[in-house]
Phi, psi and omega in degrees: 000317178296326179296318179296321178296318179297319180297315179299317179296320179296317179297320179297317177299319180297315179298318180295322179295317179296322179297327178285329181286318183276119181293144178273127183240125179290147179254128179241156183260131175263122179240156182249132175245102183215152181268000182212174177257029186270003181229146167229155186232136176244121186251122176247135179267118178278305177238147166251149184190163171280159183273129174273311175205197186295347183221009182218167184245151176295117186302319184288349182254357183294129178216168179294146173299159185294336187237033179242139173269108182298325181297314181293322180295313180296321179299317180293320180292321179293325178290323181279329184222068184297334181280347181261310183261092189255346181281159179294317181212166181221145165280167180300313179297324179295316179295322179299320180293321178295318178298317181296313186289335184255339185239351185240316185301128179306133180089351179288159191301322187251020181273084175204159180300316183296317183286329174290326176294321177294321176300318179300318179296316180300317180293314183296326183264014183285343184073018185272352187252127179267348182201144176220178179250125180265130180231135175239178181291347183263355182216178174219150183229164179259136174229155179285150174297146182154209184244124188232150167253135185238129179255115178266113183248106176283160179298330178230135179104176184278158178293157174242136185250137181226154173241134181221138169268113186268109179239353183198181176307134189240131174252125180253122178263130174302149180302136179305129183276357181265150177291155175229149180229137177230162180222142179219155174240145181283124179252104184290347180262001182271119181071192183285326186239009184088160180195168177284143186207179176273346181202155181205156182254127179222176177236160183307134180096345179289141169271131187242132181272137176234153179224131173249136180233127179243119177267119181282156183289160181288346179256026183299331182265003179283165179297346181302326185253013177293149176265020177252169177053041175089348176283160185250004180085181180254101186245120182240149177229126175263121181256109183257125183241116182246147176293164182297337181282000179242130178251115183291133177257092188301328183287355182263001183294132173225136181239131179237153169239111182050050176074003177257123183293130180271148176293149181299339181286348183271353180212166180228132175259121184244125180238352183235156177073017181274140186243006184245029177067015178282149172283317175201165176231148171241122185246129178233113179264146177051056179300335180294347182257002179296139182298126177087001181295145178210175179303130179076010178303151181244123172267123182243126179245126175238149178196174176236154170227154182254134177284119187253185185293348178269006183297140176273135180264164176086197190286344178297320176071175180246110189285147172220111186246153175228140168222165186221147170237138175240112184050045177073005174268127184285134176243124181303144182246200183221168180231144168234164180226145174249126184252148175232131181276153180218141174240126178245136180231129174256130181258126179225164177265189183296340177264013179062032175259147181307137183231115183265166173103358181273168172222142183228155174211156173256128177247148175298152185306320184290346185267002178235118182234129180052039176079008180231145179287132179297136182302132179087354181289146179252138180296141176287320179214143175251129179283141182260132181280142177289126187295329183267347179216100186292000180260001182246137183225151180207159173215136180246165175078026180291148168260148176300144181161188180249127183226169168241129174276116186244132173275103185278345176211129179272154176296160179303132181090352181244015179302134183084356179248024180300150180294153170290133181311135183258124179282124181239122179250113183255123173246123182218139177205166175251152180236128182287148178268153181302327180242137179291353180294340179237136182295168181297170181248148180260133177237119181235135177229152180231151182293149180284164171089359181247356176079009178269155181228168175239120180237116181052040175084358179255130181272135180217151179196165180246135180242131186249133169253131179240145180281324184263185178275133176255133182245159181298141178222159172216137182070193180234174182294321172042242183265013183304316182300327180287325177296318180296311180299315179299321180296317179298316180297319181296316179299317179300319180297319180296314179301315180299317181296315180298316181298318182296319180296321179295320179298314180300321180295322180293321180297322182294329181289000000 
């Protein structure tokens, strides 16, 4: 009897030990939210792990999925990204860290929706999975928490690949079957080398690059969009609307399909006869027949426009909008803005009255030493005098930076009384808006202590010329005169009192 008890106790210890060795993994349910039965989903588990929070996994618990060949997976990743996966082999936690640092961390080389989608395809097509979970709109299945690649297979068209960190019940939405259009402007001041943005700062005469991106639906190759059997094909029109301050350069248009340049015969650029206030239109008929088109293909249109003399300065910006129609169905578009900086200067005399006849220029900081312009230096910008009011000056198209405002010519009678160069530090940047439906915002700041201000993105200030010598002052005259008079009276009273006492003393003697 004692032997049986010892055996039972030993088995219990063994079971407890095994329970400690095998990690406990929570099971979550994957459900499908779809309006049709046109999609099925295949879920492969790359890593299994415990949940850290709603979007991440416990690093110390990350391990290979039960049905993945780590060797095949690593081989596929090294072939697709040889510059990223450089080690001979990886443990599951090591591979997870490499994926995070190169595909997730903001600013990393592959941190974008497009590049993450390509990573999903590489993983899904690696041949590393011996088993997956199939889910359709009619059922739901259980998968272990962890990191999964999901293959969305529509009844018509190519598969779509997704990556998901499964930490809770997961709803997978089929890829939107409608086209989407986005718009960006090249911001040469964004980051170290420039980047696409919702807004950018330029000056008059600059050629500015714009990009339109159209994502085609996942069913582009289905019979739904055929131009046979009564269908009309997939015909899209891009309607580009530019502000008066932008001049479209029609000869710069280039159209690509998934990075492959399309022949000019596959699209039409229309600039005349438009009745919907568009600057120009780009028309592409039967997109489903473009060579190499597939589900989710991206049509990219690039072109330039020149910022002209009608450009609006300040925070209002110069708008550039895009909208799209597909077979006469309207698709919401986006807006970007091009901003131009402006500096306004009012010239006044010592009585704060307008003073004409001066000339001003902005010099780069290095060209002004000890309050004087370096010999041979060239002005960065020359201020233009207002023709109807000779006391007002302005310059447009400024770049952010540090300058000196120099009076290069004094008004008549003020020769030799030119102002001391004023150091102006301009900080300007654009800020992207949460929604592309509205263009970016302009933020301009000016250094303190010079009396200049920024109003709606335009810098303004007043410059004074005085005929006489100005000396340091503090406060105002205010009650000073009363202090002086009071002091005199007080002194007089004291003198009178002393004199009276002496007289009285003499009388007593």
